[in-house]
C-alpha positions in Angstrom: -30.0 -9.8 25.4 -28.1 -6.6 24.7 -28.3 -3.6 27.0 -28.0 0.1 26.0 -26.1 2.5 28.1 -23.5 5.3 27.9 -19.9 4.2 28.5 -16.8 6.2 28.8 -14.6 6.3 25.7 -11.6 5.1 27.8 -13.5 1.9 28.7 -13.9 0.8 25.1 -11.3 -1.3 23.4 -10.7 -1.1 19.6 -11.1 -4.4 17.7 -7.6 -5.7 17.0 -9.2 -8.2 14.6 -11.0 -5.7 12.5 -11.7 -7.3 9.1 -10.4 -4.2 7.3 -6.8 -5.2 8.0 -4.6 -7.9 9.4 -4.8 -8.5 13.2 -3.0 -5.8 15.0 -0.8 -6.3 18.2 -1.9 -3.1 20.0 -4.5 -0.4 19.9 -1.9 2.1 18.6 -1.2 -0.3 15.7 -4.9 -0.7 15.0 -5.3 3.1 14.9 -2.3 3.6 12.6 -3.7 0.9 10.3 -7.1 2.6 10.1 -5.4 5.9 9.2 -3.1 4.3 6.6 -5.9 2.5 4.8 -8.0 5.6 4.3 -6.4 8.8 5.8 -8.8 11.2 4.1 -11.8 9.5 5.5 -10.3 9.2 9.0 -9.3 12.8 9.3 -12.6 14.0 7.9 -14.3 12.0 10.6 -12.0 13.5 13.2 -12.8 17.0 11.9 -16.5 16.3 12.1 -16.2 15.2 15.7 -14.3 18.3 16.6 -16.9 20.5 14.8 -20.1 18.9 16.2 -19.1 16.5 18.9 -20.4 12.9 19.0 -23.9 13.0 17.6 -25.8 10.1 19.3 -27.7 9.1 16.1 -26.4 5.6 16.3 -25.0 3.5 19.1 -21.6 2.0 19.2 -21.9 -1.8 18.9 -19.9 -3.5 21.6 -19.3 -7.1 22.5 -18.2 -8.3 25.9 -15.2 -10.4 24.9 -13.9 -11.1 28.4 -16.6 -10.9 31.1 -14.1 -11.7 33.8 -11.9 -8.7 32.9 -14.8 -6.6 31.8 -13.4 -6.1 28.3 -15.7 -4.2 26.0 -14.6 -4.6 22.4 -16.0 -2.2 19.7 -17.4 -4.2 16.8 -19.1 -1.4 15.0 -17.8 2.2 15.3 -14.0 1.6 15.6 -13.1 4.7 13.5 -15.3 6.9 15.7 -13.9 5.5 18.9 -10.3 5.7 17.6 -10.7 9.4 16.6 -12.3 10.2 20.0 -9.5 8.5 21.9 -7.0 10.5 19.9 -8.8 13.8 20.6 -9.0 12.9 24.3 -5.3 12.1 24.5 -5.9 8.5 25.3 -3.6 7.8 22.3 -0.8 10.3 21.9 -0.7 12.3 18.7 3.1 11.8 18.5 2.4 8.2 17.3 0.8 9.5 14.1 1.4 11.9 11.3 -1.6 14.2 11.6 -2.5 17.1 9.3 -1.4 20.3 10.8 -4.8 21.8 10.9 -6.3 18.8 12.6 -3.4 18.6 15.1 -3.8 22.3 16.0 -7.5 21.8 16.7 -6.9 18.7 18.8 -4.4 20.6 21.0 -7.0 23.5 21.4 -9.9 21.2 22.4 -11.5 22.8 25.4 -12.6 21.2 28.7 -16.3 21.6 27.8 -16.0 19.6 24.5 -14.1 16.8 26.4 -16.7 16.7 29.1 -19.6 16.5 26.6 -17.9 13.8 24.6 -16.3 11.6 27.3 -19.1 9.0 27.0 -20.9 7.6 24.0 -24.2 5.5 23.7 -23.4 1.8 23.3 -25.4 -1.3 22.6 -23.6 -4.0 24.6 -23.9 -7.7 23.7 -22.9 -10.6 25.9 -20.2 -13.1 24.6 -22.8 -15.7 23.6 -24.3 -13.2 21.1 -21.1 -13.0 19.1 -22.7 -14.5 16.0 -25.6 -12.0 16.2 -23.1 -9.1 16.4 -21.2 -10.4 13.4 -24.4 -10.7 11.4 -25.3 -7.0 12.2 -21.8 -5.9 11.2 -22.0 -7.9 8.0 -25.3 -6.3 7.0 -23.9 -2.9 7.7 -20.6 -3.3 5.8 -20.4 -6.5 3.8 -23.2 -6.0 1.3 -23.5 -3.8 -1.7 -23.7 0.0 -1.9 -27.4 0.1 -1.0 -27.3 -2.2 2.0 -25.2 0.0 4.3 -22.6 2.7 4.7 -18.8 2.6 4.4 -18.9 -0.9 2.8 -16.0 -3.3 3.2 -13.6 -3.5 0.2 -12.6 -6.8 -1.4 -9.9 -7.4 1.2 -12.2 -7.0 4.2 -15.0 -9.1 2.6 -12.5 -11.9 1.8 -11.0 -11.8 5.3 -14.5 -12.0 6.9 -15.5 -14.9 4.6 -12.3 -16.8 5.4 -12.0 -16.1 9.2 -15.7 -16.1 10.1 -17.4 -18.3 7.5 -14.3 -20.5 7.0 -14.5 -20.0 3.3 -11.6 -20.5 0.8 -9.8 -17.3 -0.1 -6.5 -18.2 -1.8 -5.9 -14.7 -3.1 -6.1 -13.3 0.4 -3.8 -16.0 1.7 -1.3 -15.1 -1.0 -1.5 -11.4 -0.2 -0.9 -11.9 3.5 2.0 -14.2 2.9 3.5 -11.7 0.4 3.1 -8.9 3.0 4.9 -11.0 5.5 7.7 -12.5 3.3 7.9 -10.3 0.2 11.3 -8.8 -0.6 10.3 -5.9 -2.9 7.9 -3.8 -0.9 8.2 -1.1 1.6 6.8 -0.9 5.2 4.3 1.7 4.0 3.1 -0.6 1.2 2.7 -3.5 3.7 0.5 -1.5 6.0 -1.6 0.0 3.2 -2.0 -3.2 1.2 -3.1 -5.2 4.3 -6.4 -3.4 4.0 -6.6 -2.0 0.5 -5.4 -4.2 -2.4 -6.9 -5.2 -5.8 -7.6 -8.7 -4.6 -9.8 -9.7 -7.6 -6.9 -8.7 -10.0 -4.5 -10.9 -7.9 -7.0 -13.8 -8.1 -7.1 -13.5 -11.9 -3.3 -13.4 -12.1 -2.8 -16.4 -9.8 -5.1 -18.5 -12.0 -3.1 -17.7 -15.1 0.3 -18.1 -13.4 -0.1 -21.1 -11.2 1.0 -23.8 -13.8 3.9 -21.6 -14.9 5.1 -21.3 -11.3 5.1 -25.0 -10.6 1.6 -25.3 -9.0 -1.5 -27.0 -10.2 -3.9 -24.2 -9.3 -4.2 -20.9 -7.4 -4.8 -22.4 -4.0 -1.7 -24.6 -4.3 0.3 -21.5 -5.4 -0.7 -19.7 -2.3 0.1 -22.6 -0.1 3.6 -23.1 -1.7 4.6 -19.5 -1.7 7.3 -18.3 -1.0 9.0 -21.6 -1.9 8.0 -21.4 -5.6 9.7 -21.2 -9.0 10.5 -17.7 -10.1 9.7 -16.1 -6.8 11.3 -12.8 -7.6 9.5 -12.4 -10.9 6.2 -13.3 -9.3 6.7 -10.8 -6.5 7.2 -8.1 -9.2 3.7 -9.0 -10.5 2.3 -8.8 -6.9 3.8 -5.4 -6.4 2.6 -4.0 -9.7 -0.9 -5.2 -8.9 -0.7 -3.3 -5.6 0.5 -0.2 -7.3 -2.3 -0.5 -9.9 0.3 -0.8 -12.7 -1.1 -4.2 -13.7 -4.9 -4.7 -14.0 -7.5 -6.9 -15.7 -7.0 -5.3 -19.1 -3.4 -6.4 -19.5 -4.0 -9.8 -17.8 -7.0 -10.7 -20.0 -5.9 -9.1 -23.3 -6.4 -11.5 -26.2 -3.3 -12.3 -28.1 -1.0 -11.0 -25.5 0.9 -12.6 -22.6 1.5 -10.2 -19.6 3.7 -12.7 -17.8 6.4 -12.7 -20.4 7.1 -9.0 -19.6 8.0 -10.2 -16.1 10.3 -13.0 -17.2 7.9 -15.8 -16.5 8.1 -18.2 -19.4 5.2 -20.2 -20.7 4.6 -23.8 -19.9 6.6 -26.3 -22.0 4.6 -29.0 -23.7 5.1 -32.4 -22.2 3.5 -34.3 -25.1 5.9 -36.8 -26.8 7.0 -35.5 -30.2 5.2 -32.2 -29.8 6.6 -29.6 -32.1 8.0 -26.4 -30.7 5.2 -23.9 -30.2 2.4 -26.5 -30.2 -0.2 -26.7 -27.5 0.3 -29.3 -24.8 -1.5 -32.6 -25.1 -3.5 -32.1 -21.9 -6.0 -29.3 -22.0 -5.4 -28.7 -18.3 -1.8 -27.9 -18.8 -2.7 -24.7 -20.5 -5.7 -23.8 -18.2 -3.9 -21.0 -16.6 -2.1 -19.6 -19.6 -2.9 -16.2 -20.9 -5.6 -16.1 -23.6 -4.1 -16.3 -27.1 -0.7 -17.5 -25.9 1.1 -20.6 -27.1 2.9 -23.1 -24.9 6.1 -23.9 -26.8 9.7 -23.1 -25.9 10.5 -20.3 -23.5 10.0 -16.8 -24.8 12.1 -15.2 -22.0 15.4 -16.1 -20.6 14.5 -18.5 -17.7 17.7 -17.6 -15.9 17.3 -13.8 -16.1 16.7 -11.9 -12.9 13.3 -10.2 -12.2 14.4 -6.9 -13.6 16.5 -8.1 -16.5 15.0 -7.3 -19.9 11.6 -6.6 -18.3 9.4 -3.9 -19.6 6.5 -3.0 -17.3 3.0 -3.2 -18.8 1.8 0.3 -19.6 5.2 1.4 -20.9 6.9 0.1 -24.1 6.0 -3.3 -25.2 8.1 -6.3 -24.2 9.5 -8.8 -26.7 7.1 -11.8 -27.0 4.2 -9.7 -25.7 3.0 -7.7 -28.7 0.3 -5.2 -27.7 0.7 -5.7 -24.0 -0.7 -2.8 -22.0 -2.7 -2.0 -18.9 -5.3 0.6 -17.8 -2.5 2.3 -15.9 -1.3 5.7 -16.9 1.8 5.9 -19.1 5.1 6.7 -17.3 5.2 10.1 -19.0 1.7 10.9 -18.0 1.5 13.4 -15.0 -1.5 11.4 -13.7 1.0 8.6 -12.8 2.7 11.1 -10.5 -0.6 12.1 -8.9 -1.6 8.5 -8.3 1.7 7.8 -6.5 1.5 10.9 -4.3 -2.2 10.1 -3.4 -0.9 6.8 -2.0 2.0 8.4 -0.1 1.2 8.4 3.6 4.2 9.6 5.6 4.6 8.0 9.0 6.8 8.7 12.0 7.8 11.5 14.3 8.2 15.0 12.9 6.6 14.3 9.5 3.7 16.7 9.7 5.5 19.0 7.2 5.9 16.1 4.8 2.1 15.7 4.8 1.8 19.5 4.1 4.3 19.3 1.2 2.5 16.3 -0.3 -0.8 18.0 -0.1 0.6 21.1 -1.8 2.2 19.0 -4.5 -1.1 17.3 -5.2 -2.8 20.7 -5.7 -0.4 21.6 -8.5 -1.0 20.8 -12.1 2.3 19.3 -13.2 1.8 20.3 -16.8 1.4 24.0 -15.7 3.7 24.1 -12.7 6.8 21.9 -13.2 9.2 24.2 -11.4 7.0 24.6 -8.4 6.5 20.8 -8.2 10.3 20.3 -8.3 10.8 22.8 -5.5 8.4 20.8 -3.3 9.9 17.5 -4.4 13.4 18.8 -3.4 12.1 19.8 0.0 10.4 16.4 0.5 13.7 14.6 -0.2 15.7 16.9 2.0 13.4 16.6 5.0 12.8 12.9 4.5 16.6 12.2 4.4 17.2 14.1 7.7 14.2 12.6 9.5 15.2 9.0 8.5 18.8 9.6 9.5 17.6 10.9 12.9 15.2 8.0 13.3 18.0 5.5 12.8 21.0 7.3 14.3 22.7 7.9 11.0 25.2 10.7 11.2 24.0 13.7 9.2 27.3 15.6 9.5 30.9 15.0 8.3 33.9 14.5 10.6 34.6 18.2 10.4 31.1 19.0 11.7 29.7 20.3 8.4 26.4 18.9 7.2 26.6 16.1 4.7 25.4 16.9 1.2 21.9 15.5 0.4 23.4 13.1 -2.1 25.7 11.7 0.6 22.9 11.4 3.1 20.7 9.7 0.6 23.4 7.2 -0.1 23.9 6.4 3.6 20.1 6.0 4.1 19.9 3.7 1.1 22.7 1.6 2.5 20.8 1.3 5.8 17.5 0.6 4.2 18.9 -2.3 2.1 21.4 -3.6 4.7 24.0 -3.0 2.1 22.5 -5.7 -0.1 22.2 -4.2 -3.6 21.3 -7.6 -5.2 18.0 -8.1 -3.4 14.9 -7.0 -5.3 14.3 -4.1 -3.0 18.0 -3.3 -2.9 17.9 -3.0 -6.7 14.9 -0.6 -6.6 16.3 1.6 -3.9 19.9 1.6 -5.2 18.4 2.6 -8.6 16.6 5.5 -7.0 19.6 6.6 -5.2 21.8 6.4 -8.3 19.3 8.4 -10.3 19.3 11.1 -7.6 23.1 11.1 -7.5 23.6 11.5 -11.3 25.1 15.0 -12.0 23.3 15.1 -15.3 20.0 13.5 -14.3 16.9 15.6 -14.8 15.6 14.8 -11.3 18.9 14.4 -9.6 19.9 16.4 -6.5 22.2 18.5 -8.7 19.5 19.4 -11.1 16.9 20.2 -8.4 19.6 22.5 -6.8 20.1 24.1 -10.2 16.4 24.8 -10.4 16.7 26.8 -7.2 19.9 28.7 -8.0 20.4 28.9 -11.8 18.8 31.7 -13.7 18.4 29.6 -16.8 18.1 25.9 -15.9 14.6 24.4 -16.3 12.7 21.1 -16.8 9.8 19.9 -18.8 6.7 18.2 -17.3 7.2 15.0 -19.3 10.7 14.7 -18.0 9.4 14.8 -14.4 6.7 12.3 -15.1 9.1 9.9 -16.7 11.7 9.9 -14.0 9.6 10.4 -10.9 8.8 6.7 -10.8 12.5 5.9 -10.6 13.1 8.0 -7.5 9.8 7.7 -5.7 10.5 4.3 -4.0 13.3 5.9 -1.9 11.0 8.8 -0.9 8.4 6.3 0.2 10.9 4.0 2.0 12.3 6.9 4.1 8.8 7.7 5.4 
């Protein structure tokens, strides 16, 4: 039977196996993961606690996970306890990038507030009631909108079904293996996508790509990865799904074949005497092919690298994929810039100003304020380059003691980020970003952004910013 009593915040342990994200090694990592998945919600909760203190309208749900050691693990209320631990200084604010207004309030928290909020009401269950506790948590978060608050997203529901109900979740298995082994994603993307990723879109793509990647079905594809055919091309699909550049509309579009745009050829017919372009003899051979596609000879160069000849869905159409498109915004649409910045969560020491610059950039309407946006963007790159160099002991000065130019520092940072390997998928992306920034005549190059500050006549158009922002954004994200 459970007992109800007040316990000190410092006595409670965050759940390192929270279904919202992959298992975390430490409480600090668990706190960072909660912030990365939904920073706006977390900091809004922290602000509410600072405003009103902990309102005992609902008990924290706690499970004794180690009676011998007296470990009390929070099963319901992890975000509240994490925020309280941060405010009380149990976790240092230096470990996180906190909005300046929230950080200032935490530092000014008085002794009376801390005294009144050092304990919270808890309902504590013994270890043998673990199944009951999980059932309560599931009812609170795992159902539809009307069944509880702050519902789990698709990733959390799938992780709960797999880990607790022992259900089959090949899309989740694939996602977690990609986050561990993928070669074309940043550390920030790994952390964010561990808890927030379009899993149902991935499931649909896996069904349609399995045969084309040498697997019988989606579960087998997840088991085989990363030792699969056309790994690089497949990882481009996975990344675009995470960035919401590829969705159901493009994958399911009748008469189109989204995979061709990624250099993934269709399944060749194995029927004897089959004519080029004819359907395979077995109906199952085409089970995962895109609707409306044929299964004849390759329509893409099977030896081409992931980025060769590829046109992303949502931009111009790729050869062999007439009409291919997605619900994503076009690359010259300012909303594509806004979407990227909303997912940008700077991490690391000294990056509070980066958060402020991002927030100010999001407040601007790019169509109306292109110059102001570029001023902020220039500052974001300058600060990011210096902070990354400081984090990794990269010299920011020349032998004569003068500061390196921003272009030079970005080049050094890119070399460090890629390990000097330009041929890897991520190396190509970051080298492309650095090259764009170094071009003297590039619209969003370092030279051009400097001209915006110093020249009396140089200007840019909103559509130019929107088109080129996607080229340079990966480096900004990687440095933070």
